[in-house]
N, CA, C and O of each residue as an XYZ file, in Angstrom:
512
protein
N      56.302   -229.803     70.828
C      56.836   -230.752     69.893
C      56.534   -232.189     70.305
O      56.280   -233.043     69.455
N      56.562   -232.447     71.585
C      56.265   -233.809     72.039
C      54.837   -234.213     71.704
O      54.576   -235.368     71.365
N      53.916   -233.266     71.798
C      52.523   -233.570     71.454
C      52.410   -233.947     69.980
O      51.681   -234.874     69.629
N      53.126   -233.232     69.122
C      53.111   -233.561     67.692
C      53.696   -234.947     67.458
O      53.181   -235.717     66.647
N      54.769   -235.261     68.168
C      55.380   -236.586     68.028
C      54.400   -237.688     68.421
O      54.387   -238.755     67.808
N      53.592   -237.438     69.427
C      52.610   -238.433     69.874
C      51.526   -238.684     68.826
O      50.877   -239.730     68.845
N      51.330   -237.741     67.920
C      50.325   -237.887     66.864
C      50.689   -238.988     65.863
O      49.845   -239.413     65.073
N      51.930   -239.445     65.896
C      52.359   -240.480     64.953
C      51.572   -241.776     65.097
O      51.543   -242.583     64.168
N      50.942   -241.986     66.230
C      50.136   -243.199     66.407
C      48.961   -243.248     65.431
O      48.369   -244.308     65.228
N      48.625   -242.125     64.834
C      47.539   -242.071     63.851
C      47.963   -242.624     62.492
O      47.137   -242.774     61.591
N      49.256   -242.926     62.349
C      49.787   -243.358     61.060
C      50.536   -244.688     61.207
O      51.753   -244.738     61.025
N      49.812   -245.763     61.536
C      50.478   -247.055     61.745
C      51.004   -247.641     60.432
O      50.496   -247.353     59.348
N      52.023   -248.458     60.567
C      52.599   -249.159     59.423
C      51.554   -250.090     58.830
O      50.803   -250.730     59.566
N      51.499   -250.169     57.505
C      50.552   -251.048     56.833
C      51.275   -251.736     55.677
O      51.597   -251.102     54.673
N      51.523   -253.019     55.823
C      52.237   -253.780     54.789
C      51.515   -253.749     53.443
O      52.143   -253.955     52.404
N      50.214   -253.497     53.447
C      49.453   -253.484     52.204
C      49.770   -252.272     51.335
O      49.518   -252.296     50.130
N      50.316   -251.221     51.924
C      50.679   -250.048     51.128
C      51.859   -250.424     50.240
O      52.865   -250.943     50.723
N      51.735   -250.166     48.963
C      52.686   -250.682     47.992
C      54.065   -250.062     47.956
O      55.010   -250.705     47.499
N      54.210   -248.843     48.420
C      55.498   -248.162     48.318
C      56.128   -248.008     49.693
O      55.473   -247.601     50.652
N      57.406   -248.339     49.769
C      58.111   -248.238     51.051
C      59.441   -247.541     50.834
O      60.114   -247.757     49.827
N      59.813   -246.699     51.796
C      61.079   -245.992     51.714
C      61.660   -245.760     53.088
O      60.976   -245.892     54.103
N      62.928   -245.412     53.105
C      63.617   -245.135     54.362
C      64.528   -243.932     54.192
O      64.920   -243.573     53.082
N      64.850   -243.323     55.316
C      65.835   -242.241     55.345
C      66.489   -242.252     56.715
O      65.853   -242.544     57.728
N      67.782   -241.924     56.722
C      68.549   -241.879     57.974
C      69.365   -240.594     57.998
O      69.954   -240.192     56.995
N      69.385   -239.968     59.156
C      70.199   -238.772     59.363
C      71.632   -239.188     59.660
O      71.882   -239.952     60.592
N      72.567   -238.687     58.871
C      73.977   -238.988     59.124
C      74.487   -238.256     60.361
O      75.452   -238.692     60.989
N      73.847   -237.150     60.710
C      74.357   -236.366     61.840
C      73.944   -236.927     63.198
O      74.704   -236.824     64.161
N      72.757   -237.517     63.290
C      72.306   -237.973     64.612
C      71.877   -239.438     64.651
O      71.638   -239.979     65.731
N      71.777   -240.084     63.497
C      71.388   -241.485     63.462
C      69.894   -241.739     63.460
O      69.465   -242.889     63.364
N      69.091   -240.690     63.564
C      67.640   -240.861     63.503
C      67.248   -241.454     62.152
O      67.927   -241.236     61.148
N      66.150   -242.203     62.136
C      65.695   -242.832     60.898
C      64.172   -242.867     60.862
O      63.502   -242.825     61.894
N      63.652   -242.945     59.652
C      62.210   -243.069     59.419
C      62.010   -244.117     58.334
O      62.703   -244.113     57.317
N      61.062   -245.006     58.558
C      60.576   -245.900     57.512
C      59.166   -245.425     57.185
O      58.400   -245.056     58.075
N      58.837   -245.439     55.910
C      57.532   -244.934     55.486
C      56.908   -245.913     54.498
O      57.607   -246.524     53.690
N      55.602   -246.054     54.569
C      54.867   -246.808     53.559
C      53.765   -245.894     53.037
O      53.105   -245.185     53.798
N      53.585   -245.928     51.733
C      52.614   -245.056     51.081
C      51.703   -245.861     50.170
O      52.095   -246.883     49.606
N      50.490   -245.379     50.044
C      49.555   -245.880     49.054
C      49.212   -244.696     48.153
O      49.073   -243.569     48.626
N      49.079   -244.957     46.860
C      48.748   -243.904     45.904
C      47.383   -244.152     45.291
O      46.946   -245.295     45.154
N      46.717   -243.072     44.925
C      45.459   -243.208     44.200
C      45.764   -243.381     42.710
O      46.930   -243.424     42.319
N      44.736   -243.478     41.886
C      44.926   -243.736     40.456
C      45.644   -242.594     39.744
O      46.204   -242.798     38.667
N      45.637   -241.404     40.327
C      46.305   -240.253     39.725
C      47.748   -240.085     40.199
O      48.429   -239.146     39.785
N      48.215   -240.981     41.057
C      49.579   -240.891     41.553
C      49.754   -239.991     42.758
O      50.873   -239.601     43.091
N      48.653   -239.659     43.411
C      48.710   -238.843     44.624
C      48.684   -239.744     45.852
O      48.046   -240.797     45.847
N      49.374   -239.327     46.894
C      49.385   -240.101     48.135
C      47.968   -240.179     48.689
O      47.299   -239.159     48.854
N      47.518   -241.395     48.975
C      46.178   -241.578     49.535
C      46.219   -242.069     50.979
O      45.243   -241.919     51.715
N      47.353   -242.658     51.388
C      47.484   -243.143     52.768
C      48.965   -243.253     53.106
O      49.813   -243.414     52.228
N      49.255   -243.161     54.409
C      50.639   -243.184     54.875
C      50.740   -243.972     56.173
O      49.842   -243.935     57.014
N      51.838   -244.676     56.317
C      52.182   -245.331     57.573
C      53.639   -245.029     57.884
O      54.456   -244.882     56.975
N      53.962   -244.937     59.156
C      55.320   -244.565     59.566
C      55.857   -245.477     60.652
O      55.120   -245.944     61.520
N      57.167   -245.721     60.585
C      57.918   -246.356     61.670
C      59.053   -245.392     62.005
O      60.104   -245.426     61.365
N      58.851   -244.545     62.992
C      59.910   -243.591     63.329
C      60.911   -244.176     64.318
O      60.537   -244.853     65.276
N      62.157   -243.911     64.075
C      63.248   -244.253     64.986
C      64.064   -242.971     65.122
O      65.252   -242.935     64.801
N      63.408   -241.936     65.597
C      63.998   -240.600     65.551
C      63.825   -239.870     66.875
O      63.051   -240.270     67.744
N      64.573   -238.793     66.988
C      64.463   -237.903     68.144
C      63.102   -237.204     68.113
O      62.353   -237.334     67.145
N      62.795   -236.475     69.159
C      61.509   -235.774     69.241
C      61.330   -234.798     68.088
O      60.222   -234.652     67.571
N      62.398   -234.130     67.678
C      62.299   -233.185     66.559
C      61.964   -233.935     65.273
O      61.088   -233.511     64.519
N      62.651   -235.038     65.018
C      62.372   -235.828     63.828
C      60.974   -236.416     63.836
O      60.319   -236.476     62.796
N      60.514   -236.849     64.998
C      59.160   -237.390     65.103
C      58.114   -236.297     64.924
O      57.097   -236.520     64.268
N      58.348   -235.127     65.494
C      57.404   -234.016     65.312
C      57.326   -233.633     63.841
O      56.238   -233.401     63.314
N      58.479   -233.565     63.176
C      58.490   -233.237     61.750
C      57.769   -234.311     60.941
O      57.051   -233.988     59.994
N      57.950   -235.579     61.297
C      57.259   -236.665     60.601
C      55.750   -236.558     60.778
O      54.992   -236.826     59.846
N      55.321   -236.171     61.958
C      53.898   -235.987     62.210
C      53.339   -234.852     61.357
O      52.261   -234.974     60.776
N      54.073   -233.761     61.289
C      53.661   -232.631     60.450
C      53.610   -233.065     58.988
O      52.678   -232.717     58.263
N      54.608   -233.822     58.562
C      54.619   -234.345     57.200
C      53.368   -235.178     56.934
O      52.673   -234.965     55.940
N      53.085   -236.122     57.823
C      51.956   -237.034     57.639
C      50.629   -236.292     57.570
O      49.726   -236.700     56.839
N      50.504   -235.217     58.318
C      49.257   -234.453     58.326
C      49.016   -233.717     57.014
O      47.875   -233.381     56.696
N      50.077   -233.460     56.247
C      49.910   -232.676     55.028
C      50.171   -233.397     53.725
O      50.003   -232.800     52.662
N      50.578   -234.664     53.759
C      51.025   -235.334     52.544
C      49.900   -235.912     51.689
O      50.051   -236.002     50.471
N      48.795   -236.299     52.281
C      47.720   -236.939     51.507
C      47.203   -235.963     50.447
O      46.885   -234.809     50.733
N      47.132   -236.469     49.217
C      46.669   -235.670     48.093
C      47.792   -235.107     47.235
O      47.532   -234.544     46.171
N      49.037   -235.251     47.682
C      50.167   -234.708     46.931
C      50.835   -235.784     46.075
O      50.780   -236.973     46.389
N      51.465   -235.339     44.988
C      52.201   -236.258     44.121
C      53.710   -236.082     44.320
O      54.143   -235.246     45.113
N      54.498   -236.871     43.602
C      55.952   -236.851     43.776
C      56.555   -235.474     43.511
O      57.406   -235.018     44.274
N      56.128   -234.809     42.442
C      56.691   -233.492     42.137
C      56.364   -232.479     43.230
O      57.216   -231.673     43.606
N      55.148   -232.516     43.734
C      54.774   -231.609     44.819
C      55.596   -231.886     46.072
O      56.006   -230.954     46.765
N      55.838   -233.155     46.366
C      56.661   -233.508     47.526
C      58.105   -233.068     47.332
O      58.734   -232.572     48.266
N      58.630   -233.245     46.136
C      60.000   -232.818     45.857
C      60.124   -231.303     46.040
O      61.087   -230.822     46.638
N      59.154   -230.561     45.528
C      59.175   -229.104     45.682
C      59.047   -228.692     47.143
O      59.722   -227.765     47.590
N      58.191   -229.373     47.881
C      58.021   -229.062     49.306
C      59.300   -229.356     50.074
O      59.686   -228.590     50.956
N      59.955   -230.454     49.747
C      61.209   -230.809     50.411
C      62.272   -229.748     50.133
O      63.019   -229.357     51.031
N      62.335   -229.286     48.884
C      63.310   -228.255     48.529
C      63.018   -226.950     49.267
O      63.941   -226.291     49.746
N      61.757   -226.576     49.361
C      61.385   -225.362     50.103
C      61.770   -225.479     51.567
O      62.267   -224.526     52.167
N      61.538   -226.654     52.138
C      61.885   -226.881     53.538
C      63.395   -226.802     53.738
O      63.859   -226.160     54.681
N      64.164   -227.444     52.868
C      65.623   -227.420     52.987
C      66.164   -225.998     52.846
O      67.079   -225.605     53.570
N      65.603   -225.234     51.920
C      66.027   -223.844     51.737
C      65.714   -223.026     52.973
O      66.544   -222.238     53.426
N      64.534   -223.205     53.518
C      64.146   -222.479     54.735
C      65.060   -222.839     55.896
O      65.480   -221.959     56.648
N      65.369   -224.106     56.050
C      66.253   -224.520     57.137
C      67.638   -223.895     56.989
O      68.241   -223.474     57.976
N      68.139   -223.836     55.760
C      69.489   -223.323     55.527
C      69.572   -221.803     55.547
O      70.532   -221.232     56.066
N      68.560   -221.153     54.980
C      68.656   -219.712     54.746
C      67.655   -218.857     55.503
O      67.782   -217.633     55.520
N      66.669   -219.470     56.125
C      65.627   -218.678     56.781
C      64.635   -218.164     55.753
O      64.396   -218.811     54.733
N      64.070   -217.026     56.017
C      63.078   -216.464     55.107
C      61.687   -216.938     55.471
O      61.380   -217.198     56.635
N      60.854   -217.044     54.451
C      59.468   -217.417     54.671
C      59.345   -218.889     55.067
O      60.027   -219.757     54.524
N      58.467   -219.139     56.015
C      58.184   -220.505     56.441
C      57.508   -221.245     55.289
O      56.599   -220.696     54.666
N      57.924   -222.468     54.990
C      57.304   -223.229     53.896
C      55.795   -223.386     54.090
O      55.290   -223.430     55.212
N      55.103   -223.466     52.965
C      53.651   -223.607     52.973
C      53.300   -225.080     53.188
O      53.076   -225.834     52.241
N      53.260   -225.458     54.456
C      52.916   -226.834     54.835
C      52.207   -226.744     56.174
O      52.702   -226.062     57.072
N      51.080   -227.395     56.345
C      50.343   -227.300     57.614
C      51.203   -227.688     58.816
O      51.838   -228.742     58.818
N      51.220   -226.839     59.827
C      51.916   -227.134     61.072
C      53.389   -226.788     61.093
O      54.051   -226.997     62.110
N      53.921   -226.265     60.003
C      55.354   -226.001     59.903
C      55.848   -225.007     60.956
O      57.013   -225.060     61.352
N      54.998   -224.121     61.403
C      55.417   -223.132     62.407
C      55.941   -223.804     63.674
O      56.766   -223.228     64.385
N      55.475   -225.004     63.958
C      55.942   -225.726     65.143
C      57.448   -225.995     65.086
O      58.098   -226.108     66.125
N      57.992   -226.096     63.894
C      59.412   -226.416     63.735
C      60.316   -225.188     63.710
O      61.538   -225.324     63.669
N      59.737   -224.000     63.734
C      60.551   -222.787     63.662
C      61.661   -222.734     64.710
O      62.771   -222.328     64.366
N      61.430   -223.120     65.972
C      62.538   -223.070     66.939
C      63.716   -223.975     66.556
O      64.861   -223.650     66.869
N      63.460   -225.080     65.900
C      64.527   -226.014     65.525
C      65.350   -225.514     64.346
O      66.444   -226.021     64.095
N      64.840   -224.533     63.626
C      65.570   -223.988     62.484
C      66.928   -223.439     62.913
O      67.876   -223.453     62.128
N      67.029   -222.968     64.121
C      68.269   -222.363     64.622
C      69.335   -223.402     64.970
O      70.450   -223.037     65.343
N      69.010   -224.678     64.854
C      69.923   -225.755     65.244
C      70.239   -226.646     64.036
O      69.549   -227.640     63.809
N      71.262   -226.306     63.271
C      71.585   -227.067     62.057
C      71.769   -228.568     62.285
O      71.529   -229.358     61.372
N      72.183   -228.968     63.460
C      72.348   -230.397     63.733
C      71.017   -231.145     63.677
O      71.007   -232.368     63.536
N      69.907   -230.437     63.783
C      68.572   -231.057     63.735
C      67.949   -231.034     62.339
O      66.925   -231.678     62.111
N      68.552   -230.306     61.412
C      67.941   -230.136     60.097
C      67.730   -231.455     59.370
O      66.676   -231.662     58.767
N      68.708   -232.348     59.415
C      68.530   -233.615     58.693
C      67.428   -234.465     59.319
O      66.755   -235.214     58.612
N      67.233   -234.361     60.629
C      66.136   -235.087     61.282
C      64.787   -234.525     60.841
O      63.818   -235.269     60.692
N      64.729   -233.222     60.636
C      63.489   -232.587     60.177
C      63.134   -233.063     58.771
O      61.956   -233.234     58.458
N      64.120   -233.277     57.934
C      63.896   -233.659     56.535
C      63.608   -235.151     56.335
O      63.263   -235.566     55.229
N      63.745   -235.949     57.377
C      63.654   -237.405     57.231
C      62.386   -237.889     56.541
O      62.471   -238.685     55.606
N      61.232   -237.441     56.964
C      59.981   -237.958     56.392
C      59.863   -237.610     54.912
O      59.431   -238.438     54.111
N      60.246   -236.390     54.548
C      60.212   -235.996     53.142
C      61.177   -236.867     52.342
O      60.841   -237.322     51.249
N      62.377   -237.101     52.881
C      63.364   -237.922     52.185
C      62.904   -239.373     52.058
O      63.097   -239.992     51.011
N      62.306   -239.913     53.100
C      61.811   -241.292     53.050
C      60.679   -241.425     52.035
O      60.608   -242.417     51.310
N      59.799   -240.437     51.980
C      58.700   -240.475     51.008
C      59.237   -240.408     49.585
O      58.770   -241.139     48.711
N      60.205   -239.547     49.348
C      60.788   -239.463     48.009
C      61.522   -240.750     47.653
O      61.531   -241.158     46.491
N      62.133   -241.388     48.638
C      62.748   -242.693     48.411
C      61.684   -243.710     47.990
O      61.888   -244.460     47.036
N      60.571   -243.738     48.686
C      59.483   -244.667     48.350
C      58.939   -244.401     46.951
O      58.658   -245.336     46.201
N      58.794   -243.147     46.606
C      58.217   -242.784     45.312
C      59.193   -242.964     44.153
O      58.793   -242.897     42.991
N      60.456   -243.189     44.456
C      61.445   -243.375     43.391
C      61.580   -244.834     42.971
O      62.311   -245.142     42.029
N      60.886   -245.730     43.658
C      61.023   -247.172     43.377
C      59.954   -247.659     42.427
O      59.922   -248.841     42.086
């Protein structure tokens, strides 16, 4: 997980990206700031992150960043819902690159909101 968290350096903050959002975990205080750029079709074309999160939240943000380019708001909303359902109920791992890395954290409900931070911050950005 620490290696995934270190991958966040590939996604620096860029003020030029037009959409910005934030999310904070009420359970642990972790937070993520996100900036997104969209293509003409409304799909994410670039991402920047400012993580203020635990290793689990940072690893999840890295996994998010690796799979978000090319997706639109509805696809992100559906992915977030699949992730939340998986965290709460188990079952099939969501179809997102690298998600298997987070399987050990599924057993720790106190970490679930940190895992969802990047998805929540992106949806916040896309709602503005």
